[in-house]
C-alpha positions as CSV (number, residue, x, y, z in Angstrom):
1,M,9.2,-2.0,12.9
2,A,7.0,-4.4,10.9
3,S,5.3,-5.6,14.1
4,D,4.7,-2.1,15.2
5,A,3.1,-1.3,11.8
6,A,0.9,-4.4,12.0
7,A,-0.2,-3.5,15.5
8,G,-1.1,0.0,14.4
9,L,-3.1,-1.2,11.4
10,S,-4.9,-3.9,13.5
11,V,-7.3,-1.2,14.7
12,L,-8.7,-1.1,11.1
13,G,-10.2,-4.6,11.5
14,G,-13.9,-4.4,10.9
15,R,-13.8,-0.8,9.7
16,R,-14.8,0.5,6.3
17,V,-11.6,1.4,4.4
18,L,-11.3,3.0,0.9
19,V,-8.1,2.5,-1.0
20,T,-7.5,4.5,-4.1
21,G,-4.9,3.1,-6.5
22,H,-5.5,-0.5,-5.2
23,T,-4.6,-1.9,-8.6
24,G,-1.0,-0.6,-8.4
25,F,1.8,-2.5,-6.8
26,K,1.8,-0.9,-3.4
27,G,-1.9,-0.4,-3.4
28,S,-2.4,-4.1,-4.0
29,W,-0.2,-5.0,-1.0
30,L,-2.0,-2.5,1.2
31,A,-5.4,-3.8,0.1
32,Q,-4.3,-7.4,0.8
33,W,-3.1,-6.5,4.2
34,L,-6.3,-4.7,5.1
35,C,-8.4,-7.6,3.9
36,D,-6.3,-10.0,6.1
37,L,-6.9,-7.7,9.1
38,G,-10.7,-8.0,8.5
39,A,-11.4,-4.5,7.2
40,E,-14.3,-4.0,4.8
41,V,-12.2,-2.7,1.8
42,T,-13.4,-0.8,-1.2
43,G,-10.8,-0.1,-4.0
44,L,-11.0,2.8,-6.5
45,A,-8.6,2.8,-9.4
46,L,-8.0,2.4,-13.1
47,A,-7.5,-1.1,-14.5
48,P,-4.0,-2.5,-13.9
49,A,-1.4,-1.2,-16.3
50,T,0.3,-4.6,-16.9
51,D,-0.7,-8.2,-17.4
52,P,0.1,-10.0,-15.2
53,N,-0.2,-7.7,-12.3
54,L,-0.1,-8.1,-8.5
55,C,-3.8,-7.1,-8.1
56,D,-4.9,-10.1,-10.2
57,V,-2.3,-12.5,-8.8
58,L,-3.6,-11.7,-5.2
59,G,-7.2,-12.2,-6.4
60,L,-8.2,-8.9,-4.8
61,A,-11.3,-8.6,-7.0
62,G,-12.9,-11.4,-5.0
63,R,-11.9,-10.0,-1.6
64,L,-13.0,-6.4,-1.8
65,T,-15.4,-4.1,-3.5
66,D,-13.5,-3.5,-6.8
67,C,-14.5,-0.1,-8.4
68,R,-12.8,1.0,-11.6
69,G,-12.7,4.7,-12.1
70,D,-10.5,7.8,-12.6
71,V,-9.8,10.2,-9.7
72,R,-9.6,13.0,-12.3
73,S,-13.4,12.8,-12.4
74,P,-15.0,14.5,-9.4
75,E,-18.3,12.8,-10.1
76,I,-16.8,9.3,-9.9
77,V,-14.9,10.1,-6.7
78,V,-18.0,11.6,-5.0
79,R,-20.1,8.6,-6.1
80,E,-17.6,6.0,-4.8
81,V,-16.9,7.8,-1.5
82,D,-20.7,8.1,-0.9
83,R,-21.1,4.4,-1.7
84,A,-18.2,3.2,0.5
85,R,-19.0,5.4,3.5
86,P,-15.5,4.9,4.7
87,D,-14.0,5.3,8.2
88,V,-10.5,5.6,6.7
89,I,-9.2,6.4,3.2
90,F,-5.7,5.5,2.0
91,H,-5.1,7.7,-1.1
92,L,-2.5,6.1,-3.4
93,A,-3.9,6.8,-6.8
94,A,-1.4,8.8,-8.8
95,Q,0.6,9.1,-12.0
96,A,3.6,7.5,-10.4
97,I,6.2,7.6,-13.2
98,V,8.3,10.7,-12.6
99,R,9.9,10.8,-16.1
100,A,6.4,10.5,-17.6
101,A,5.4,13.7,-15.8
102,Y,7.8,15.9,-17.9
103,P,6.2,15.3,-21.3
104,E,2.7,15.2,-19.8
105,P,2.7,17.7,-16.9
106,A,-1.0,18.7,-17.3
107,A,-2.2,15.1,-17.1
108,T,0.1,14.4,-14.1
109,F,-1.2,17.5,-12.3
110,A,-4.8,16.5,-13.1
111,T,-4.3,13.1,-11.5
112,N,-1.9,13.8,-8.6
113,V,-3.1,17.2,-7.5
114,M,-6.7,17.6,-8.7
115,G,-7.4,13.9,-8.0
116,T,-6.4,14.6,-4.3
117,V,-8.6,17.7,-4.3
118,H,-11.6,15.8,-5.6
119,L,-11.1,13.1,-2.9
120,L,-10.8,15.6,-0.1
121,D,-13.8,17.5,-1.4
122,A,-15.8,14.3,-1.5
123,V,-14.9,13.7,2.2
124,R,-15.8,17.2,3.1
125,T,-19.4,16.6,1.9
126,L,-19.6,13.1,3.3
127,G,-21.3,14.2,6.5
128,R,-19.5,11.7,8.8
129,P,-16.0,11.4,10.4
130,C,-13.4,10.0,8.0
131,A,-9.6,9.9,8.4
132,V,-7.6,10.4,5.2
133,V,-4.0,9.2,4.7
134,V,-2.5,10.8,1.5
135,V,0.4,8.7,0.5
136,T,3.3,10.2,-1.3
137,S,7.1,9.7,-1.7
138,D,10.6,11.1,-1.2
139,K,10.3,12.5,-4.8
140,C,8.4,15.5,-3.3
141,A,11.5,16.6,-1.3
142,T,14.5,16.1,-3.6
143,K,14.8,19.8,-4.4
144,T,15.2,22.5,-1.7
145,V,12.0,24.5,-1.5
146,A,11.3,27.4,0.9
147,C,7.8,28.2,1.9
148,A,7.0,31.2,4.1
149,G,3.8,31.8,6.0
150,P,2.6,34.2,8.6
151,T,3.7,32.0,11.5
152,K,6.4,29.6,10.2
153,R,9.0,29.0,7.5
154,T,9.5,25.5,6.2
155,T,12.5,24.3,4.2
156,L,12.4,21.0,2.4
157,S,15.6,19.2,1.3
158,A,16.7,15.7,0.4
159,G,18.0,15.1,3.9
160,T,16.1,17.1,6.4
161,I,12.8,19.0,7.0
162,R,13.3,21.9,9.4
163,T,10.4,23.9,10.6
164,A,11.3,27.2,12.3
165,R,8.3,28.6,14.0
166,A,7.9,32.3,14.8
167,K,8.6,31.5,18.5
168,G,10.4,28.6,20.0
169,R,13.2,26.3,18.8
170,P,13.2,24.7,15.3
171,R,12.3,21.0,15.0
172,S,13.9,18.6,12.6
173,W,12.8,15.4,11.0
174,R,14.9,13.0,8.8
175,L,13.5,12.1,5.4
176,P,14.0,8.5,4.1
177,T,17.6,7.8,3.4
178,G,18.8,7.2,-0.1
179,A,16.5,9.8,-1.6
180,R,17.8,10.6,-5.1
181,S,16.8,13.1,-7.6
182,S,14.5,11.8,-10.4
183,R,15.0,14.8,-12.6
184,P,16.6,14.2,-16.0
185,R,20.3,14.9,-16.0
186,D,20.3,17.1,-19.1
187,S,19.7,20.7,-20.2
188,R,16.0,20.0,-20.8
189,S,15.4,19.5,-17.0
190,T,12.7,21.8,-15.7
191,G,14.2,21.7,-12.2
192,C,10.7,21.2,-10.8
193,P,10.0,18.6,-8.1
194,S,7.2,16.1,-8.9
195,R,4.8,13.9,-7.0
196,R,4.1,10.2,-7.1
197,S,2.2,7.9,-4.8
198,G,3.6,5.0,-2.9
199,L,4.3,3.6,0.5
200,E,7.9,4.3,1.3
201,T,10.0,2.5,3.9
């Protein structure tokens, strides 16, 4: 599996790649991997939250274009996307602590939802082809949610995503095993699923 992933990412060698959230744990490893593949990497993120941190330990500031900024600011996102002119974007920037989302839902929404909107809007106006990989986690699918549209109905659960189209047989995909609920186990639980960013295996 690891060799297959490496073979897939090898096509990014020599390409311009923007990684948001590159100062986080998973973003740092991704940025390191991309640099090793020969990609021209730009990182956009807040300063690392801890000292020491993996970003500094890996010396990434000397290997990529290190931009510090907040994805909650559309002006910053547009500016850095325009500067990087990326062929590919890996979007990992997020408020990643699930329990922190409950006391601060508006700040979490501003980062995780509107930050993604700002990035996609910046790509929309970029004027050149750009692939975007929005990275998320199993925490988006730990509560069953039904979504109905004009042509299909989608049910998300901790074990399976089943899509039943208006015509044809349903198709099923398995979600990562071991997905567990991150909701507080007390009466104050809102019962709402949340989102964080990360590369899951």
